[in-house]
C-alpha positions as CSV (number, residue, x, y, z in Angstrom):
1,M,-25.1,-52.1,-7.2
2,T,-26.4,-54.4,-4.5
3,F,-24.9,-54.2,-1.0
4,L,-23.4,-57.7,-1.4
5,K,-21.7,-56.6,-4.7
6,E,-20.5,-53.5,-3.0
7,K,-19.0,-55.5,-0.1
8,N,-17.2,-57.8,-2.6
9,R,-15.9,-54.8,-4.5
10,A,-14.6,-53.2,-1.3
11,K,-12.9,-56.5,-0.2
12,K,-11.2,-56.8,-3.6
13,I,-9.9,-53.3,-3.4
14,F,-8.4,-53.8,0.1
15,D,-7.1,-57.3,-0.9
16,I,-5.1,-55.6,-3.7
17,L,-3.9,-52.7,-1.5
18,W,-2.8,-55.1,1.3
19,E,-0.8,-57.1,-1.2
20,K,0.7,-53.9,-2.5
21,Y,1.5,-52.5,0.9
22,P,2.0,-55.5,3.2
23,D,4.0,-53.5,5.7
24,A,1.5,-50.6,6.0
25,E,1.7,-49.1,9.5
26,P,1.1,-45.9,11.3
27,A,3.3,-43.0,10.2
28,L,3.5,-41.7,13.8
29,E,6.4,-43.1,15.8
30,Y,5.7,-44.3,19.3
31,N,6.6,-47.0,21.9
32,D,3.5,-47.3,24.0
33,P,-0.2,-46.1,24.2
34,F,0.7,-43.0,26.1
35,E,3.2,-41.8,23.5
36,L,0.7,-42.5,20.8
37,L,-1.9,-40.4,22.6
38,I,0.5,-37.5,22.8
39,S,1.5,-37.9,19.2
40,T,-2.1,-37.9,17.9
41,I,-2.9,-34.8,19.9
42,L,0.1,-33.1,18.3
43,S,-0.8,-34.3,14.9
44,A,-3.9,-32.1,14.6
45,Q,-3.3,-29.7,11.7
46,C,0.3,-30.9,11.5
47,T,2.2,-33.5,9.4
48,D,3.2,-36.8,10.9
49,A,6.8,-36.1,9.8
50,R,6.9,-32.9,11.8
51,V,5.3,-34.6,14.9
52,N,7.9,-37.3,14.8
53,I,10.7,-34.8,14.8
54,V,9.2,-33.1,17.8
55,T,8.4,-36.3,19.7
56,S,11.9,-37.8,19.1
57,K,13.1,-35.2,21.6
58,L,10.0,-34.9,23.7
59,F,9.7,-38.6,24.6
60,K,13.2,-38.7,25.9
61,K,12.4,-36.1,28.5
62,Y,8.8,-36.9,29.4
63,K,7.8,-40.5,29.7
64,K,4.6,-40.5,31.8
65,P,1.7,-38.2,32.5
66,D,3.2,-36.9,35.7
67,D,6.3,-35.7,33.8
68,Y,4.1,-33.3,31.7
69,L,2.4,-31.9,34.8
70,K,5.7,-31.0,36.4
71,I,6.6,-28.6,33.7
72,S,5.1,-25.2,33.0
73,N,2.7,-24.5,30.1
74,K,5.3,-22.1,28.7
75,Q,7.9,-24.8,28.7
76,L,5.7,-27.4,27.0
77,E,4.5,-24.8,24.4
78,K,8.1,-24.1,23.6
79,E,8.8,-27.8,23.1
80,I,5.9,-28.4,20.7
81,F,5.8,-24.9,19.1
82,S,6.6,-26.2,15.6
83,T,3.5,-28.5,15.5
84,G,1.2,-25.4,15.4
85,Y,-1.6,-24.5,17.7
86,Y,0.9,-25.1,20.4
87,K,-1.0,-23.3,23.2
88,Q,-4.1,-25.3,22.7
89,K,-2.2,-28.5,22.3
90,A,-0.2,-27.9,25.4
91,K,-3.4,-27.3,27.4
92,R,-5.0,-30.5,26.0
93,I,-1.9,-32.6,26.8
94,K,-1.8,-31.3,30.4
95,E,-5.6,-31.8,30.9
96,S,-5.4,-35.3,29.5
97,C,-2.5,-36.2,31.7
98,K,-4.3,-35.0,34.7
99,I,-7.4,-37.1,33.9
100,L,-5.2,-40.2,33.2
101,I,-3.6,-39.8,36.7
102,E,-6.9,-39.2,38.5
103,K,-9.1,-41.8,36.7
104,Y,-6.8,-44.4,35.2
105,H,-3.7,-44.6,37.5
106,G,-1.6,-42.9,34.8
107,K,-2.4,-45.4,32.1
108,V,-4.2,-44.8,28.8
109,P,-7.5,-46.7,28.8
110,N,-8.3,-49.1,26.0
111,D,-11.9,-48.1,26.1
112,F,-13.1,-46.0,23.1
113,E,-15.6,-43.9,24.9
114,A,-13.2,-43.2,27.8
115,L,-10.7,-42.0,25.3
116,T,-13.1,-39.6,23.6
117,D,-13.7,-38.0,27.0
118,L,-10.1,-36.8,27.0
119,P,-9.4,-33.3,25.8
120,G,-8.3,-33.2,22.2
121,V,-9.4,-36.8,21.5
122,G,-12.2,-37.3,19.0
123,R,-13.3,-40.4,17.1
124,K,-10.4,-40.4,14.8
125,T,-7.8,-40.2,17.6
126,A,-9.6,-42.7,19.7
127,S,-9.7,-45.1,16.8
128,V,-6.0,-44.7,16.1
129,I,-5.2,-45.5,19.7
130,V,-7.5,-48.5,20.3
131,G,-6.6,-49.9,17.0
132,N,-2.8,-49.5,16.8
133,A,-1.9,-49.5,20.5
134,F,-4.4,-52.2,21.7
135,G,-5.3,-54.1,18.6
136,I,-9.0,-53.4,18.9
137,P,-10.8,-53.3,15.5
138,S,-11.4,-49.7,14.5
139,I,-11.3,-47.4,11.6
140,A,-9.6,-44.0,11.8
141,V,-10.9,-41.5,9.2
142,D,-8.2,-39.0,8.3
143,T,-8.0,-36.8,5.2
144,H,-6.8,-39.7,3.0
145,V,-9.5,-42.0,4.1
146,K,-12.2,-39.4,3.6
147,R,-11.0,-38.4,0.1
148,L,-10.4,-41.9,-1.2
149,S,-13.6,-43.3,0.3
150,N,-15.5,-40.7,-1.7
151,L,-13.5,-41.3,-4.9
152,L,-13.9,-45.0,-4.6
153,G,-17.6,-44.6,-4.4
154,F,-18.0,-46.1,-1.0
155,I,-19.9,-43.0,0.2
156,E,-20.7,-39.4,-0.8
157,S,-20.1,-37.5,2.4
158,D,-17.5,-35.3,4.2
159,D,-18.9,-36.5,7.6
160,T,-16.1,-38.5,9.1
161,A,-18.4,-40.5,11.4
162,K,-20.7,-41.5,8.5
163,I,-17.6,-42.6,6.5
164,E,-16.3,-44.6,9.5
165,F,-19.6,-46.4,9.9
166,K,-20.0,-47.0,6.2
167,L,-16.5,-48.5,5.9
168,K,-17.3,-50.8,8.9
169,E,-20.3,-52.1,7.0
170,L,-18.3,-52.7,3.8
171,I,-14.9,-53.9,5.0
172,P,-14.1,-57.2,6.8
173,M,-13.2,-56.5,10.4
174,D,-9.7,-58.0,9.9
175,Y,-9.0,-55.0,7.6
176,W,-10.4,-52.2,9.8
177,I,-7.2,-51.2,11.6
178,V,-5.0,-51.4,8.5
179,S,-7.5,-49.9,6.1
180,G,-6.5,-46.3,7.0
181,H,-2.8,-47.1,6.5
182,L,-3.5,-48.7,3.1
183,L,-5.5,-45.8,1.9
184,M,-2.9,-43.4,3.2
185,N,-0.1,-45.2,1.3
186,H,-2.2,-45.4,-1.9
187,G,-3.2,-41.7,-1.6
188,R,0.4,-40.6,-1.2
189,E,1.9,-42.9,-3.9
190,T,-0.8,-43.1,-6.6
191,C,-4.1,-41.4,-5.9
192,I,-2.5,-38.0,-5.2
193,A,-5.0,-35.3,-4.6
194,R,-4.0,-32.8,-7.3
195,R,-2.4,-35.2,-9.8
196,P,-3.8,-38.7,-9.5
197,K,-1.9,-41.3,-11.4
198,C,-5.0,-43.1,-12.7
199,E,-3.1,-44.7,-15.6
200,M,-1.0,-46.8,-13.2
201,C,-3.6,-47.4,-10.4
202,I,-3.7,-51.0,-9.3
203,I,-7.4,-50.7,-8.2
204,G,-8.4,-48.5,-11.2
205,K,-10.9,-51.1,-12.6
206,Y,-12.8,-50.9,-9.3
207,C,-12.8,-47.1,-9.1
208,P,-15.7,-45.1,-10.5
209,S,-13.6,-42.0,-10.4
210,Q,-10.8,-43.3,-12.6
211,K,-9.8,-40.8,-15.3
212,H,-8.7,-42.1,-18.7
213,N,-6.4,-40.1,-20.9
């Protein structure tokens, strides 16, 4: 398949998904870039649903970086315990808050590279923040995006950076931010990891992995 045909196929797939899920949005609940930063740090190896339960209480108590630095590690660990890896996450949150205060006047920067310099913030987290909090075109590669990108034949790789760059080549920039939300919705509703519903898949005719009964 030529690159142009592959781009056209990718666009058709995301056109269909966007029509199916017009209200696709982040699963994490937040009110500003700082809350999104904290949520994404907590989301590592944890479900978004669990993070939202924890942050619903956390964000009422701590609203800015300085608030997190005023409490002990032990107290923060207790508050985020149920998200798992709580000692590491508490440390990263406090270290990130310190950097935000020292370098950015307590504000979350809208610069991708600056975000990746924060403890616990990799390409995926930085992409989530710049895309959803600041509207800067970006693609966040999570487990759904990685799995479906391979199943849809966009790439054969588990390397999230390679997947990100490949999708940026194939997908129109207008779709970058929402692409992850669309694939997440489709992955949860239809292209379920252990029991894909290929017979009812709305993008099945464009999927090389579709199974026919």
